[in-house]
C-alpha positions as CSV (number, residue, x, y, z in Angstrom):
1,M,137.9,138.0,66.3
2,L,140.1,140.9,67.1
3,S,144.0,140.1,66.9
4,R,145.8,143.2,67.6
5,I,146.3,146.9,67.6
6,G,146.8,147.8,63.9
7,Q,147.0,152.0,64.5
8,V,146.8,154.4,67.0
9,S,146.4,158.3,66.2
10,I,148.8,160.9,68.0
11,P,147.0,164.6,67.3
12,V,150.5,166.4,66.2
13,S,150.1,170.4,65.4
14,D,153.1,170.1,62.8
15,Q,153.3,167.1,60.8
16,D,156.7,167.4,59.4
17,R,158.2,167.7,62.7
18,A,156.2,164.8,64.3
19,V,157.6,162.8,61.2
20,A,161.1,164.0,61.8
21,F,161.0,163.5,65.7
22,Y,159.4,159.5,65.3
23,T,161.7,158.9,62.6
24,E,164.8,160.5,63.6
25,K,164.3,160.2,67.6
26,L,162.7,157.3,68.1
27,G,163.7,154.9,65.3
28,C,160.5,154.4,63.4
29,S,160.3,154.1,59.9
30,L,157.9,155.6,57.7
31,V,155.2,153.4,56.4
32,M,153.1,156.2,54.6
33,D,152.7,159.7,53.7
34,Q,149.7,160.3,51.9
35,P,147.6,163.3,50.8
36,M,144.0,163.5,52.1
37,G,142.0,165.7,49.5
38,E,142.3,168.9,48.7
39,S,143.1,170.5,52.0
40,G,146.5,169.9,52.2
41,E,146.1,167.1,54.9
42,R,148.2,163.9,54.9
43,W,147.9,160.3,56.5
44,I,151.0,159.5,57.9
45,E,151.6,156.5,59.5
46,V,155.2,155.6,61.0
47,A,156.1,152.0,62.2
48,L,157.8,150.9,65.6
49,P,161.1,149.4,65.1
50,E,160.3,146.1,66.7
51,G,156.2,146.4,66.7
52,E,153.2,145.7,64.5
53,T,151.6,148.6,65.5
54,H,151.8,151.9,63.6
55,L,151.4,155.2,64.7
56,V,149.2,157.8,62.9
57,L,150.5,161.3,62.9
58,Y,147.3,163.3,62.2
59,G,147.2,166.8,61.7
60,S,144.0,168.1,60.8
61,P,142.4,170.9,62.1
62,E,139.9,169.0,64.4
63,Q,142.9,166.8,65.8
64,R,145.2,170.0,66.3
65,E,142.6,171.3,68.5
66,R,143.2,168.1,70.7
67,V,147.0,168.7,71.1
68,M,147.5,169.8,74.7
69,G,150.5,168.3,75.4
70,S,149.5,166.1,78.2
71,F,149.8,162.6,79.2
72,S,149.2,160.3,76.5
73,N,146.9,156.5,77.0
74,I,149.6,155.0,74.5
75,M,152.0,153.1,76.6
76,F,155.1,151.7,74.9
77,Y,157.3,148.7,76.0
78,S,161.1,148.1,75.7
79,S,162.7,145.0,76.6
80,D,165.7,146.9,78.1
81,L,164.6,150.2,79.7
82,A,168.0,151.4,80.7
83,A,169.5,151.1,77.3
84,T,166.2,152.7,75.7
85,H,166.7,155.9,78.4
86,R,170.3,156.2,77.2
87,A,169.4,155.7,73.6
88,L,166.6,158.3,73.7
89,E,168.4,160.9,75.8
90,S,171.4,160.6,73.5
91,R,168.9,161.7,70.5
92,G,167.8,164.7,72.6
93,V,164.4,163.3,73.2
94,T,163.1,165.0,76.7
95,I,162.9,162.7,79.4
96,V,160.1,163.7,81.7
97,Q,160.8,160.9,84.1
98,P,163.9,158.7,84.0
99,P,163.7,155.1,85.0
100,T,161.9,154.4,87.9
101,T,160.8,151.3,89.5
102,E,157.5,150.7,91.5
103,F,155.7,147.6,93.0
104,W,154.2,147.2,89.5
105,G,157.2,147.7,87.6
106,S,160.0,149.5,85.9
107,Y,159.2,152.5,83.7
108,L,160.3,155.6,82.1
109,I,158.4,158.9,80.6
110,F,159.4,160.8,77.4
111,A,157.8,163.7,75.6
112,D,157.2,164.3,72.0
113,P,157.7,167.6,70.4
114,D,154.1,168.7,71.2
115,G,154.5,167.9,74.6
116,N,152.6,164.9,74.6
117,S,154.2,162.4,77.3
118,F,154.6,158.7,76.9
119,L,155.6,155.8,79.4
120,V,157.7,153.3,78.4
121,S,157.8,149.9,80.8
122,G,159.8,147.1,80.7
123,P,162.8,145.4,82.9
124,L,165.5,147.6,84.0
125,K,168.6,145.9,82.9
126,E,172.0,148.0,84.3
127,A,174.7,147.7,82.2
């Protein structure tokens, strides 16, 4: 039966810029960067530093049309939200919403170079 999510696709307008952001700013590792046929398209996967799920940075013409710079349905988790916030900020990542606590938990929101924003939830450990 189903056991985990293996990959999620993030439509990007510029694959090279996306690889730089997700590896250099978010700390992901490049798992795969392979050509897809003769069109110049590439299949690119990056892995989260502490997770099993891979992000597919897909930039086909059809996917580029889906890049709208809006809130993504992909939500990340951090075991220390305050430390994650400091790390992202120090790397120049756009923080849309700094760490905030609601009745349901704590979160922050960051954006990638295409303006896609992602929620990160987790405990807010103050230093």
